[in-house]
N, C-alpha and C positions, 0 to 999 in steps of 0.2 A: 626496810631490813635486809640483810644480806640473804641470800639464798643458801650460800654455803660460807659459814663463819670461819670454816679452816683457811679460806683464801685470803690474801691480803685485800684491804680495802683501798681501790683504786681511787686516788684524790687528786684532782685538778686544781690548780690555784694559778694566779695571774702572773705573779713577780716572784722572784728567788727568795726574798726574806720570808714570804708565806711558807713555802716548802720547809724552811728551817723550823718555824712554829708548829706546823702540822707534825713534822718527826719528832719534835720534843713531847708532844701529846701522844702520839700514836706509837711512837716506837717502831718495833719491828713488824707491827700489825699493818702498817700502812706502806703503799707504794704511791708516790708522788710525782706528778708530772707538771711541769711549770712551761706556761705557754711563752712568757717572754725570754727570748734567748739573750745569752751574754753580749754585751754591748749595744743592745737595742734601747729605745727610749719608750718607757711605759706610758708617755703621752700621746704618742702616734703610731706605735706599732700596729700591723695588721697581720693577724695570724695566718699561717699558711694552710692550704687545702689539707695538707698531712695532719697538721696540728688539730685542725676543726674534725677531721675523721676520728683522731684518737680520743676525743671526747665522747664518742659514741660508746665507748665502753666504760667510761668513768661511773664510779658509784656516787661520787660527790663532787661539788664544785665549791670552794670558799670564795666568797666575794670580799673584795677590797674596795671596789668602785673607784679605782683609777681610770683615767680616760679612756684608753683603749678597750678596757673591759666594759666600760658603759656603752662605747659606740657599737661594739660587738655583741651585746647581751642577748639581744632577740635571736640572733643567728646561733649563738652558743646553746641556748636554751632548745631551740628547733632541732639542732643535732641529737639531742638526748633528753626528751621529755621526762623520761623516768629518773634523770639525776637528781639526788638529793642536793639542795641548795642551802648552803650556811652563809648567812651574812654577818661577816664577822666585824662589822662596823656598828653593830647594835650597841646601843648605850654610849656611843662615842660622841662626845662634843666637839663637833668640827670648827675649826678657825675659819672664819669668813674673810673675804676681801678686805672688807672695811675695817676689821679688826688687826690688821696687819700694819707695820709701820708706813709713813707715807711715802717711803722709797720702794716699798714693797708690795703695794696694793694689787690684789688681782681680782678678777671677777668669780663670782661663785664660791664653792668652799674647797679648802685646801686638802687634797686626799692623802698626804703624806703622814698618815697616823702610825705607820709601823716605825717611824723613827722617834717615838717616844716610848721607853718603857712601860709607864704607867697605862699608856692605850693598848700596848701588847698584851698586858693582863687581861683586859676585856676581850681580846681577840682569843686568847687562849682559852678563856671561858667558854666563847662560842664555838670554838673547834672542839673542845672535849663534849660539850652537848650534843655537837651533831654526830661525832663518832659514837657516842652511846645511843643515840636514836637509831642508827641502823646496825649497830652491833652491839647490843645490850649485854650479851655474854661476857664481854670484856670490861664492863663498867669499871670495876675496881681497878684494872691496870691504867685505864685512861685517867682515872680520878687521881691515882697516885702520881702518874708522870706529870699531870697538870699541875699539882700541887708542888712537885719538886721543881718544875719549871717557874712557877710564881716566886718561889723562894730565891732562885737564880736572877729572876727580873728585879725583886727587892733588892739585892745584894747588888747588882749591877747600878741600880738607882742612886744606891747611897755612895758607891764608889764615884759616879760622876759628879754627885752633888759636891764630894770632898775635894776632887780635882778643880772643879771650876768656882769654888766658894769665893776665893781670894785673889782672881785674877785681875790684872792692874786695869784692863778695858772690859767692857761687856759687849761691844760692837763687833761684829765681822762682816766681810762682804764676800757674796757669793754670786756666781753667774745665774744659776736657776735658783729660785725661792722653794728648796725642799725642806729646809730646817727649821720652819717656824715653830713647829711642836716641840722639837727638841730645844730652841731657844726659849720657848715659854717655860718649859719645865724647869730649866735651869738659870731663869733670870738673865737670859742674854738677848741680844737684838740683831736680827739678820737683815743686812741691808742688801738687796738684789740689783744686779745690773739688768737682766731681763725683766721686762714689764708686760704681763698679760700675754706671755708666750712670744713676744717679740723682743728683738735686740733693740737697744737704745737708739735713740736720733742723735743727731750732732750735739744738740743743745740739752738732751739728757746726759749725753756722755760727759760733756763738760761740767755739769752738775755733780754727777758721781765722782769724778776727779776731784770737785771742791770738796765734797763730804769726805772722801777718803784721806784727803789732806788735813781737814779740820780734826778728824777723828783720831789721827796718827795710824791709819790703817797701812800696813806693810805688805799684806797678803790677800789675794783674790783666790778664794776656793772655787773650783769647777769640779764638774762630775765626769767620768769617763765617757758617759753617753752623750755629751753635748759640745759643741763648738767651744774653742778656746780663744777665738780671734778677740771677741771684745774684751775679755778678762784679761789677755795680754796687752791690750792697747791700754786699759787702764793701769795696771801694773806698772807699764813701762813710764808711763806719766807720773807716777807717784815714787818711782824709784823702788818699787817692791817686787814681788815674785808671784808666781801661780803656783797653787798646790792643788792637789785631789782629795775630794772627800766623796766617797762613793754611797749614795743613798739606797742602792739595790744589791749589794754584795749578798751572796749566797749564805756564807758563815756570818749571820746576823750579830750573835754575841761577840765574837772577836772583832767584828767591824766595829761595832759601837764603842767598844773598848779603844780602838785606835782612833775613832773620831774624836773621843772625849779627850784623849792625850794630846792629838794633834793641835785641837783648838786650845787647851790649855797652855801649851807651849807657845803658841802664836799670840794668844791675849795677853802673855805676860812679856812679850817682846816690848820694848820701848827704847 
C-alpha cells in the first residue's frame, strides 16, 4: 500500500501499449515509465543502467512476459524487492508454436497478447486489481475507469469484426509473426517470413514466394523495429509491396484501428 496516497503511483511497464492500458485505468493517479524505447525490439532489448536505476523508485511493475522482460526479470526484481508486481497475463490462453499455421510455427508460447482486444480486457482487469491493492482509497475511480475502458474495447472489437467480416481473402503475410492473436480473433491466417526468430533460408524463401503467389498475396507487412530485407525480396518476386504494421505503438487504440483498416483494404485487393 502507498505510504502517501496523494502521490501518483509510479508504475513501470515493459512495452508502450501497456502504458496506454495503465493510463486508461489509472488516469491522472498514475505516472507510467516504459522500459522499451521507440524503435527497439521487445524480443532482444537490454535495459540501460539508468532504466534499471529508475525501477528502484517504482511502486508497481506490470508484467507482460515478453522476451526481454523474462530475460531480465531476476535483475528487475533485485533492483526493487518492495515493488508490487502485477501479472497481466493471468487468465490468458496463450497460443503455442504448434497451434500456429505450418508457415509460422515457433517454439514456446506467443507473447503478443496485447494485440487482441479480448485479451486486453483481461490485462485491464489485472491492472485495476493491482492499483486497488496498493491504493484502495481510489477503488471507485479505478473501477469506473476500467469499466469505461472495457466498453471501448468491446466497441473496438465489434468495429474490427465488421471491417474484416467479408474480406476477399483471409490470409496475409508478415515478416515477424506478431499477429497470431489478432488473426485468431478475426478469423484470419498470418503467414510469417521469419521462422523461430531467424530469417528464412534460400529454400524457405522459395517456398514463401510460392505460397504468396498461390494465395494472391500482394503485400508483405513489416514492423518498424525489424529488418525489411527479406520482406522486400519476397515482395519484389511476387510483384507486390511492403507496408508497415506496428505492434507496439504507444497510442494503442488508434493503432489498432489503423491496423484493422489497413488489413481490410489489403485483403480486399485482387
